[in-house]
Wavefront OBJ file of the C-alpha trace (Angstrom):
o trace
v 59.788 41.626 -55.331
v 57.485 42.179 -58.294
v 53.800 42.196 -57.315
v 51.464 41.350 -60.124
v 47.650 41.732 -59.754
v 46.227 39.040 -61.967
v 43.536 37.775 -59.590
v 42.196 39.085 -56.271
v 44.076 36.365 -54.369
v 47.302 38.146 -55.366
v 46.715 40.302 -52.274
v 46.097 39.063 -48.737
v 42.944 39.938 -46.760
v 44.970 42.385 -44.670
v 46.341 44.045 -47.765
v 42.860 44.230 -49.197
v 41.561 46.243 -46.253
v 44.671 48.490 -46.405
v 43.880 49.238 -50.062
v 40.222 50.069 -49.220
v 41.306 52.451 -46.409
v 43.851 54.084 -48.674
v 41.252 54.459 -51.463
v 38.874 56.167 -49.052
v 41.601 58.538 -47.929
v 42.375 59.417 -51.508
v 38.700 60.029 -52.318
v 38.360 62.247 -49.244
v 41.469 64.125 -50.353
v 43.330 63.174 -47.171
v 46.206 61.794 -49.171
v 48.036 64.113 -51.571
v 51.008 61.816 -52.149
v 52.258 61.290 -55.699
v 53.986 57.900 -55.485
v 53.959 57.334 -59.247
v 55.977 60.457 -60.124
v 58.574 59.581 -62.750
v 56.948 56.198 -63.550
v 55.530 55.163 -66.927
v 52.461 52.905 -67.415
v 51.139 51.231 -70.587
v 47.472 50.332 -70.976
v 47.391 47.456 -73.433
v 43.782 46.801 -74.464
v 42.384 44.147 -76.832
v 38.748 44.885 -75.773
v 36.813 48.153 -75.947
v 36.625 50.142 -72.710
v 35.099 53.235 -71.217
v 35.337 53.103 -67.419
v 38.460 50.980 -67.145
v 40.577 53.043 -69.555
v 39.484 56.488 -68.357
v 39.620 55.625 -64.618
v 43.129 54.180 -64.908
v 44.399 57.134 -67.000
v 42.954 59.690 -64.582
v 44.160 57.796 -61.490
v 47.711 57.271 -62.741
v 48.035 60.951 -63.683
v 46.606 62.068 -60.363
v 49.288 60.033 -58.599
v 51.987 61.638 -60.736
v 52.553 58.935 -63.374
v 52.547 59.051 -67.147
v 50.330 56.819 -69.331
v 50.639 55.392 -72.814
v 47.535 53.782 -74.362
v 48.157 50.899 -76.769
v 45.574 48.904 -78.692
v 46.859 45.356 -79.049
v 46.199 45.523 -82.805
v 48.765 48.305 -83.060
v 51.532 46.110 -81.593
v 53.782 43.616 -83.339
v 51.874 40.842 -81.546
v 49.392 40.917 -84.468
v 52.269 40.049 -86.799
v 53.248 36.989 -84.725
v 55.813 38.379 -82.276
v 56.122 36.051 -79.267
v 54.236 37.338 -76.229
v 57.285 36.750 -74.102
v 59.391 38.993 -76.395
v 56.813 41.778 -76.137
v 56.842 41.375 -72.324
v 60.593 41.539 -72.107
v 60.809 44.564 -74.385
v 58.145 46.588 -72.635
v 59.653 45.743 -69.255
v 62.730 47.782 -70.352
v 60.680 50.835 -71.261
v 57.999 50.959 -68.602
v 57.232 50.529 -64.890
v 53.861 48.729 -65.159
v 51.606 47.061 -67.689
v 47.770 47.232 -67.330
v 46.178 44.722 -69.659
v 42.610 44.179 -70.834
v 42.445 41.068 -72.992
v 40.244 38.148 -74.021
v 42.544 35.463 -72.625
v 43.431 34.899 -68.973
v 46.118 32.457 -69.975
v 47.706 35.000 -72.291
v 47.778 37.540 -69.425
v 49.443 35.024 -67.116
v 52.060 34.239 -69.783
v 52.735 37.961 -70.255
v 53.187 38.394 -66.504
v 55.506 35.390 -66.256
v 57.960 37.092 -68.618
v 57.606 40.678 -67.329
v 60.068 42.127 -64.892
v 57.562 44.880 -64.004
v 54.129 44.603 -62.346
v 51.226 43.474 -64.560
v 47.633 44.395 -63.630
v 44.563 42.600 -64.894
v 42.135 45.154 -66.303
v 39.770 42.358 -67.418
v 40.070 38.951 -68.934
v 37.603 36.224 -69.889
v 38.005 34.681 -66.432
v 38.546 37.540 -64.005
v 37.941 41.215 -63.422
v 39.738 41.965 -60.062
v 39.908 45.771 -60.395
v 36.130 45.940 -60.831
v 35.334 43.804 -57.805
v 37.956 45.568 -55.676
v 36.248 48.848 -56.581
v 32.782 47.305 -55.890
v 33.817 46.229 -52.424
v 35.247 49.679 -51.859
v 31.902 51.188 -52.779
v 30.195 49.068 -50.177
v 32.956 49.815 -47.659
v 32.401 53.505 -48.236
v 28.685 53.049 -47.520
v 28.761 50.495 -44.639
v 32.322 50.491 -43.266
v 33.439 47.068 -41.988
v 29.776 46.277 -41.382
v 29.745 45.047 -44.969
v 30.713 41.688 -43.384
v 27.203 41.567 -41.909
v 25.399 42.384 -45.145
v 23.887 39.836 -47.556
v 25.122 40.345 -51.097
v 23.253 38.617 -53.949
v 24.739 38.225 -57.407
v 22.104 37.297 -60.017
v 22.740 36.340 -63.624
v 25.457 34.751 -65.736
v 28.354 32.982 -63.990
v 30.897 35.054 -65.918
v 34.292 36.584 -65.171
v 32.748 39.089 -62.795
v 30.850 36.383 -60.908
v 34.088 34.385 -60.654
v 35.841 37.388 -59.114
v 33.030 38.054 -56.686
v 33.532 34.534 -55.277
v 37.109 35.419 -54.516
v 36.158 38.838 -53.250
v 33.712 37.332 -50.778
v 36.456 35.101 -49.476
v 39.089 37.771 -49.346
v 36.991 40.234 -47.455
v 34.884 37.813 -45.386
v 31.594 38.688 -47.056
v 28.256 36.861 -47.167
v 27.614 36.135 -50.888
v 24.664 34.339 -52.516
v 25.066 33.599 -56.231
v 22.077 32.669 -58.452
v 22.869 31.422 -61.906
v 20.950 29.046 -64.281
v 22.070 25.449 -64.595
v 24.790 25.250 -67.241
v 25.893 28.856 -66.604
v 27.505 28.468 -63.208
v 30.750 30.259 -62.298
v 34.163 28.525 -62.555
v 34.680 25.758 -60.002
v 38.320 26.892 -59.716
v 37.294 30.407 -58.575
v 34.596 28.958 -56.333
v 37.170 26.813 -54.578
v 39.567 29.757 -54.216
v 36.803 31.759 -52.596
v 35.884 28.898 -50.277
v 39.487 28.459 -49.216
v 39.728 32.200 -48.385
v 36.357 32.036 -46.530
v 37.977 29.540 -44.104
v 40.444 32.246 -43.160
v 38.214 35.337 -43.101
v 34.887 33.896 -42.003
v 33.044 34.738 -45.241
v 30.428 32.515 -46.811
v 29.446 31.600 -50.381
v 26.226 29.964 -51.357
v 25.398 28.905 -54.892
v 21.785 28.362 -56.006
v 19.809 28.181 -59.279
v 16.962 30.048 -57.532
v 17.191 33.872 -57.840
v 14.463 34.430 -55.239
v 16.450 32.415 -52.690
v 19.542 34.527 -53.394
v 17.771 37.833 -53.230
v 15.570 37.064 -50.170
v 16.460 39.629 -47.481
v 19.477 40.805 -49.405
v 21.077 44.121 -48.619
v 22.772 44.392 -52.012
v 21.712 42.917 -55.357
v 24.354 42.820 -58.094
v 23.970 41.952 -61.784
v 25.967 42.097 -65.029
v 25.228 41.648 -68.727
v 24.123 38.205 -69.798
v 26.430 38.131 -72.837
v 29.967 39.348 -72.219
v 32.321 40.657 -74.879
v 33.455 38.002 -77.420
v 30.762 35.615 -76.283
v 28.187 34.291 -78.711
v 24.685 35.630 -78.174
v 22.333 32.634 -78.370
v 18.593 32.379 -77.846
v 19.275 29.403 -75.592
v 21.313 31.496 -73.156
v 18.892 34.458 -73.172
v 16.025 32.036 -72.512
v 17.932 30.375 -69.666
v 18.500 33.767 -67.985
v 15.108 35.376 -68.460
v 14.072 34.585 -64.895
v 17.205 36.247 -63.554
v 16.315 39.744 -64.480
v 16.654 42.279 -61.702
v 13.196 43.863 -61.720
v 10.672 45.107 -59.148
v 9.197 41.661 -58.647
v 12.535 40.145 -57.797
v 13.588 43.072 -55.579
v 10.350 42.696 -53.596
v 12.068 39.718 -51.876
v 15.050 41.836 -50.783
v 15.251 44.231 -47.906
v 13.248 47.392 -48.288
v 16.357 49.566 -48.379
v 18.233 47.223 -50.803
v 20.985 48.695 -52.969
v 21.421 47.608 -56.623
v 24.747 47.447 -58.327
v 25.763 47.037 -61.950
v 29.351 47.162 -63.284
v 28.185 48.700 -66.633
v 27.597 48.877 -69.471
v 24.000 47.751 -68.935
v 21.664 46.141 -71.439
v 18.481 47.502 -70.006
v 15.523 45.258 -70.547
v 17.626 42.082 -70.184
v 19.584 41.666 -66.935
v 17.898 44.750 -65.385
v 14.848 46.790 -66.198
v 15.261 50.435 -67.160
v 12.876 51.321 -64.317
v 15.045 49.638 -61.667
v 18.290 50.912 -63.222
v 17.114 54.511 -63.096
v 15.868 54.156 -59.525
v 19.307 53.128 -58.394
v 21.310 55.061 -60.994
v 22.964 57.347 -58.456
v 24.457 54.435 -56.574
v 25.398 52.629 -59.800
v 27.300 55.655 -61.068
v 28.985 56.144 -57.686
v 30.091 52.534 -58.179
v 31.521 53.552 -61.558
v 33.215 56.695 -60.153
v 34.905 54.609 -57.447
v 36.916 52.725 -60.023
v 39.281 55.709 -60.048
v 39.840 55.709 -56.276
v 40.103 51.936 -55.779
v 42.674 51.678 -58.613
v 44.608 54.593 -57.174
v 44.626 52.802 -53.847
v 45.849 49.605 -55.578
v 48.578 51.422 -57.508
v 49.792 53.238 -54.419
v 49.978 49.908 -52.592
v 51.890 48.140 -55.412
v 54.455 50.936 -55.744
v 55.020 51.798 -52.062
v 54.926 48.461 -50.194
v 58.057 47.041 -51.704
l 1 2 3 4 5 6 7 8 9 10 11 12 13 14 15 16 17 18 19 20 21 22 23 24 25 26 27 28 29 30 31 32 33 34 35 36 37 38 39 40 41 42 43 44 45 46 47 48 49 50 51 52 53 54 55 56 57 58 59 60 61 62 63 64 65 66 67 68 69 70 71 72 73 74 75 76 77 78 79 80 81 82 83 84 85 86 87 88 89 90 91 92 93 94 95 96 97 98 99 100 101 102 103 104 105 106 107 108 109 110 111 112 113 114 115 116 117 118 119 120 121 122 123 124 125 126 127 128 129 130 131 132 133 134 135 136 137 138 139 140 141 142 143 144 145 146 147 148 149 150 151 152 153 154 155 156 157 158 159 160 161 162 163 164 165 166 167 168 169 170 171 172 173 174 175 176 177 178 179 180 181 182 183 184 185 186 187 188 189 190 191 192 193 194 195 196 197 198 199 200 201 202 203 204 205 206 207 208 209 210 211 212 213 214 215 216 217 218 219 220 221 222 223 224 225 226 227 228 229 230 231 232 233 234 235 236 237 238 239 240 241 242 243 244 245 246 247 248 249 250 251 252 253 254 255 256 257 258 259 260 261 262 263 264 265 266 267 268 269 270 271 272 273 274 275 276 277 278 279 280 281 282 283 284 285 286 287 288 289 290 291 292 293 294 295 296 297 298 299 300 301 302 303 304 305
């Protein structure tokens, strides 16, 4: 059976924990398997990328696979070839497609016509590899005690926020989300997270009040206020100005709070440079862990069938 990874709900809670444990073993060099040997992967990217591209290329090669990087603009798609024809062609050449695009619907269409696994490396609605890696970073620090930690997401209700809702449900986490009115996360992803919480015991709380979200938090997470391909408007920046992660806001969190950012950061907007630099080591460990979490995911997808 083909296993796509379009959203976090494409894996079960049990599978999620298995991937985290496998990722930790890989990072600790307790797993030298090369399950991707003889397999070929294509990274198809519409959007610019630093961490996603490099972490996938390094991880795939470390597991024995080969990688081809393709900018979407270099494919016949830009000349009007049907997406389903591209999917059916590439399925005959490759073993997996890893796609970073501006349209979640386009990614789902591609997957529906692919006879090989398709992995979401970011869309306008969802960023499952990032959140899987973020949960892995917290798992590495706290173990399964992450279920007892309060995680606060502060900022725009964007694709990353959507995915954190699902991640909280999948792993049974305690998540508080603070976004301004009019910039809330997707109700569809919220409901998916709530449905999973009923299974795992997690909890999700939405509020427009950033202080309420951050109060006694163990982890505070933020992301850029204006994502790629979004219009930067003064109205949006003004709505988010009270959602900046700064010393004043962090004063409401626990004394030993951890700050996370998926990068790239626009310092001076969603986070001050002072706070960013104070927590930089943990933020860049979070970035490093993209490699190991994605290796754990790839190992799972190609050995569990």
